N, C-alpha and C positions, 0 to 999 in steps of 0.2 A: 503491499500501498503507499502512495506516494505521500512528501511531508505536508504538511498545511502551510503556509505562506504565511510567512513571517507577521508577528501581530491578528494572526485568523484564527479564533477557535473553532474549531470543526467540532458538528455532533447530525451525526449521520441517521434518518436518511435525510439526506438534502433536496432543496423541493425543487428542481429545475426550472420551474416561473416564476419564481421567486431569488432565489438566490441570488450575491450577486455577484464577478466574476472573481475575483477569486475563493469563494467557497464553489463554485466550478470548478477552476481547477484544480485544487484539492480531492475530488474523489478520482480513483481509479479508473482509468478506461478513456481519464474524458483529458483532450489533452488539447493545446492551443487552438488547431482552427476545430475543431471539436467545440467549444466551448463559444467562439467564435460565429458560427452558427447557429445554435441555442440561442443566444440573444439575438440577433437576426428573426431567429425566424417563432422565438417568442413575440415578437411581436404584437403579428395580426390577431394572436388565437396565444390559447392557453397552450401546452405539447401535450397530447397521448402516449403512451409508450414507444407506438410505431415511427412517432414522430423521431424523436431521438434514435428509433434504430436508423431513420434512415437518412440524418444528416451527420452520426457518429458512427466510426466501426467496434469502439470499441464497448458495446450494451453490451455484451458478454460478463466484463469487468464490474462494470458500474452500475446493471440495473439490482445489487443489494439495498445499496447507497442509493440510491436517488426518490422523488417521488415526483411520478406526473399527475399528470388530469384524469387518468384510470388506471394510476399502479400503485400499491405501496405495500415495499416487501414484509413490514408488521401485519398485516390485514392479510395476505396471499402468502405466506409461510405456510410449506408445509406441513401441516399436524402430525406430530410427533406420537409416533406410533407405542402403543401399549409395549411393556418387555414381554418374549413368549415364558407362559409361567415354568417352571421347575420344574424340570423329571426329576421325577422319583428313582434310584439304582436301585432298589430291589420295592418288592412289595411287600404292602403294610399288614403285620399281622395279626388277621379277624379276632371279634375281640369274641374270649367264650360266654 
């Protein structure tokens, strides 16, 4: 993960529709050109995940760290499955 710019405290996930340039540059997978495209693209309308995918190549790395109009990694995270039951090595003795 990239290091934040000097003087910028990063709290993930970052909203690509509201975050300033410095904060967007701290997101893994977003470089200078991608951030410029995002800043220009969000002027007309709020960006969706498909829009960010079109504007950048690093969506695979950026997805867990960004929020768009239709994507929030905190809401769309995969549910954690319950651990499987512990199997017994021996059959329990029958009660008399």
